[in-house]
C-alpha positions as CSV (number, residue, x, y, z in Angstrom):
1,M,-30.5,-8.9,14.2
2,P,-28.9,-8.4,10.8
3,Q,-26.2,-5.7,10.5
4,V,-27.6,-2.5,9.2
5,L,-25.7,-1.7,6.0
6,L,-24.1,1.8,5.8
7,S,-23.4,3.8,2.7
8,K,-19.8,4.2,1.5
9,Q,-19.7,7.8,2.9
10,E,-21.0,6.7,6.3
11,I,-18.4,3.9,6.5
12,E,-15.5,6.2,5.5
13,A,-16.6,8.7,8.3
14,L,-16.7,6.1,11.1
15,P,-14.1,6.3,13.9
16,I,-11.6,3.4,13.8
17,A,-13.2,1.5,16.7
18,E,-16.6,1.7,15.2
19,L,-15.3,0.8,11.7
20,K,-13.6,-2.3,13.2
21,Q,-16.9,-3.4,15.0
22,Y,-18.9,-2.8,11.8
23,L,-16.6,-4.9,9.6
24,Q,-16.7,-7.7,12.2
25,N,-20.5,-7.9,12.0
26,V,-21.2,-7.8,8.3
27,N,-21.5,-11.0,6.4
28,R,-19.0,-12.3,3.9
29,D,-20.6,-10.9,0.8
30,D,-21.2,-7.5,2.4
31,L,-17.6,-7.4,3.6
32,K,-16.4,-8.0,0.1
33,A,-18.6,-5.2,-1.3
34,V,-17.6,-2.8,1.5
35,L,-13.8,-3.3,1.2
36,E,-13.9,-3.0,-2.6
37,S,-15.8,0.3,-2.4
38,L,-13.6,2.1,0.1
39,D,-11.1,4.9,-0.8
40,R,-7.5,4.0,-0.2
41,P,-7.0,5.7,3.2
42,T,-10.1,4.0,4.6
43,L,-9.1,0.6,3.1
44,K,-5.8,0.8,4.8
45,V,-7.3,1.7,8.1
46,A,-10.0,-1.0,7.7
47,L,-7.5,-3.8,7.1
48,E,-5.1,-2.6,9.9
49,S,-8.0,-2.4,12.4
50,M,-9.4,-5.9,11.7
51,D,-9.1,-8.8,14.1
52,K,-7.4,-11.9,12.6
53,P,-10.6,-13.8,11.6
54,T,-12.1,-10.8,9.8
55,L,-8.8,-10.0,8.1
56,K,-8.6,-13.5,6.8
57,V,-12.1,-13.4,5.3
58,G,-11.6,-9.9,4.0
59,L,-8.4,-10.7,2.1
60,E,-9.8,-14.0,0.7
61,V,-13.0,-12.5,-0.7
62,I,-11.9,-9.2,-2.2
63,D,-11.1,-9.0,-5.9
64,R,-7.5,-9.1,-7.1
65,P,-7.0,-5.3,-7.7
66,T,-8.2,-4.5,-4.2
67,L,-6.1,-7.3,-2.7
68,K,-3.0,-5.8,-4.4
69,I,-3.8,-2.3,-3.3
70,G,-4.5,-3.3,0.3
71,L,-1.4,-5.4,0.7
72,E,0.8,-2.7,-0.7
73,M,-0.5,-0.1,1.7
74,I,-0.8,-1.8,5.1
75,N,1.8,-1.8,7.7
76,K,4.2,-4.7,8.2
77,P,2.5,-6.3,11.3
78,T,-0.8,-6.4,9.4
79,L,1.0,-7.7,6.3
80,K,2.5,-10.5,8.3
81,V,-0.8,-11.5,10.0
82,G,-2.7,-11.3,6.7
83,L,-0.3,-13.5,4.7
84,E,0.1,-16.0,7.4
85,V,-3.7,-16.6,7.8
86,I,-5.0,-16.6,4.2
87,D,-5.6,-19.8,2.2
88,R,-3.1,-20.9,-0.4
89,P,-5.0,-19.7,-3.5
90,T,-5.1,-16.2,-2.0
91,L,-1.4,-16.4,-1.0
92,K,-0.5,-17.4,-4.6
93,V,-2.4,-14.4,-6.0
94,A,-0.9,-12.1,-3.3
95,F,2.7,-13.1,-4.0
96,E,2.3,-13.0,-7.8
97,R,0.5,-9.6,-7.9
98,I,2.1,-7.4,-5.2
99,D,5.0,-5.2,-6.3
100,R,8.5,-6.5,-5.6
101,A,9.1,-4.1,-2.7
102,T,6.1,-5.4,-0.9
103,L,7.1,-9.0,-1.6
104,W,10.5,-8.4,-0.1
105,A,8.9,-6.8,2.9
106,A,6.6,-9.7,3.3
107,L,9.4,-12.3,3.0
108,D,11.2,-10.4,5.8
109,V,8.3,-10.7,8.3
110,I,6.3,-13.8,7.5
111,D,7.2,-17.1,9.2
112,V,9.1,-19.9,7.4
113,A,5.9,-22.0,7.0
114,T,4.3,-19.2,5.0
115,Q,7.4,-18.7,3.0
116,E,7.4,-22.3,2.0
117,A,3.7,-22.4,1.3
118,G,4.2,-19.4,-1.0
119,R,7.1,-21.1,-2.8
120,E,5.0,-24.2,-3.4
121,V,2.1,-22.3,-5.2
122,V,3.6,-19.4,-7.1
123,D,4.5,-19.4,-10.7
124,A,8.1,-20.0,-11.9
125,S,9.1,-16.4,-12.3
126,T,7.9,-15.4,-8.8
127,L,9.5,-18.5,-7.3
128,A,12.9,-17.5,-8.9
129,E,12.6,-14.0,-7.4
130,I,11.7,-15.3,-4.0
131,D,14.6,-17.8,-4.0
132,K,17.0,-15.1,-5.1
133,Y,15.9,-12.7,-2.4
134,L,15.9,-15.4,0.3
135,G,19.3,-16.4,-0.9
136,G,20.7,-13.0,0.0
137,G,20.9,-11.5,-3.5
138,A,19.6,-8.1,-4.5
139,P,16.1,-8.0,-5.9
140,P,16.1,-9.2,-9.5
141,L,16.0,-6.4,-12.1
142,D,14.8,-6.6,-15.7
143,S,17.3,-4.1,-16.8
144,R,19.5,-1.2,-15.8
145,I,18.3,2.3,-16.7
146,S,19.7,5.8,-16.4
147,A,18.6,8.2,-13.7
148,T,16.9,10.4,-16.3
149,E,15.0,7.5,-17.7
150,S,13.8,6.5,-14.2
151,I,12.0,9.8,-13.5
152,P,8.6,9.0,-15.1
153,R,8.5,5.6,-13.2
154,I,9.5,7.2,-9.9
155,Q,6.9,10.0,-10.3
156,K,4.2,7.4,-11.0
157,K,5.1,5.3,-8.1
158,L,5.4,8.2,-5.7
159,G,1.9,9.3,-6.8
160,E,0.6,5.9,-6.0
161,I,2.3,5.8,-2.6
162,L,1.3,9.4,-1.6
163,G,-2.2,8.8,-2.9
164,A,-3.0,7.1,0.4
165,L,-2.6,10.5,2.1
166,A,-4.9,12.3,-0.3
167,I,-8.0,11.6,1.7
168,G,-11.6,12.5,0.6
169,N,-13.6,11.7,-2.4
170,D,-12.0,14.6,-4.4
171,G,-8.4,14.1,-3.2
172,N,-5.5,13.8,-5.5
173,V,-1.7,14.1,-5.7
174,D,0.6,16.0,-8.1
175,V,4.2,14.8,-8.1
176,R,7.3,16.3,-9.8
177,A,10.7,14.7,-9.8
178,E,14.0,15.6,-11.3
179,F,17.6,14.2,-11.4
180,R,20.2,16.3,-9.6
181,P,23.7,15.1,-10.3
182,P,25.6,13.4,-9.2
183,Q,23.5,10.9,-7.1
184,T,20.2,12.5,-6.1
185,I,16.6,12.5,-7.3
186,Y,14.6,15.4,-5.9
187,Y,10.8,15.2,-5.6
188,N,8.1,17.6,-4.7
189,A,4.5,16.6,-4.2
190,K,1.3,18.5,-3.6
191,I,-1.2,16.3,-1.7
192,R,-4.7,17.6,-1.9
193,C,-7.2,16.4,0.8
194,R,-10.7,17.3,-0.2
195,H,-14.1,15.9,0.4
196,K,-17.5,17.0,-1.0
197,D,-21.0,16.0,0.1
198,M,-23.9,17.0,-2.1
199,Q,-21.6,19.7,-3.7
200,V,-20.7,21.1,-0.3
201,V,-17.0,21.1,0.5
202,V,-16.6,19.4,3.9
203,Y,-12.9,19.9,4.0
204,S,-10.1,21.0,1.7
205,A,-6.4,21.3,2.3
206,T,-3.2,21.1,0.2
207,I,-0.1,19.7,1.8
208,T,3.3,20.1,0.1
209,V,6.1,17.6,0.8
210,D,9.6,17.3,-0.8
211,G,12.8,15.4,-0.4
212,N,15.8,13.7,-1.9
213,L,16.3,10.0,-3.0
214,D,19.9,8.8,-2.7
215,I,20.7,6.8,-5.9
216,S,24.0,5.6,-4.4
217,N,22.2,4.0,-1.4
218,P,18.9,2.4,-2.6
219,S,18.4,0.6,0.7
220,S,18.1,3.9,2.5
221,V,14.7,4.4,0.7
222,K,13.3,1.4,2.6
223,N,13.5,3.5,5.8
224,T,12.2,6.7,4.4
225,K,8.9,7.8,5.9
226,I,6.7,10.7,5.0
227,C,4.2,12.0,7.6
228,V,1.6,14.7,7.2
229,D,-1.0,16.4,9.3
230,L,-4.4,15.7,7.8
231,P,-7.3,18.1,8.0
232,Q,-10.0,18.1,10.6
233,K,-10.2,15.0,12.9
234,F,-8.0,12.7,10.9
235,G,-4.7,13.5,12.7
236,Q,-1.3,12.5,11.4
237,A,-0.8,9.9,8.7
238,C,2.4,8.4,7.3
239,V,3.6,6.3,4.4
240,T,6.9,4.8,3.6
241,L,8.8,4.9,0.4
242,E,9.8,1.3,0.5
243,Q,8.0,0.5,-2.7
244,L,10.5,2.7,-4.5
245,Y,13.4,0.4,-3.6
246,T,13.5,-1.7,-6.8
247,L,13.2,1.4,-9.0
248,I,16.1,3.2,-7.3
249,A,18.1,0.0,-7.3
250,A,17.6,-0.4,-11.1
251,I,19.4,2.9,-11.8
252,A,22.7,2.4,-13.4
């Protein structure tokens, strides 16, 4: 019997086990449509819950923007499995489009065969960055910038990272950052979790998080994790600030 297709809202409301089962049973075209329609938190959960065959198909069929978003959000075990099973054309797109922090994380966890496959298919600039990183050098930087100049970039990237925690179809994030001499960037973010159904507010909560980024030790950012308690049944969710590494490392 063909899989009964659910609406976007119904899919996003599924418990993880049911979501996994649903995605395993839809056909290739429907899997593409489903994954491309999901909000970021559900996309992350979907990819991380998939078995290996479904993950392979999912990553190979979704469009490039969704592939980039998905790979930059998922945890390292799923990133490793996903990159090691996808075909070479998708691996090329993945390596060339993901941000540098995710690329460094990928190179740290994937097997040597996948590293070599990636090196064989990527463009020259990405290959140079991969070889520099694997050779032990710091991630390549286009230029050095001042801490003050870095603030808009850091605010934007923090908004993208913390956006994964702003669940619901009306969720959003407001981030403020400022340089505090001599070696600190302070950030404060309001994460709004809000979902509406037919103009009825199903849940609404605002979570405030703040912290400091140590300019003198960019590598410390890789291990920084932000966890929040989400409203209703969603429990706790976490994101890491690893994607900020290249921005912090670029500060003169």
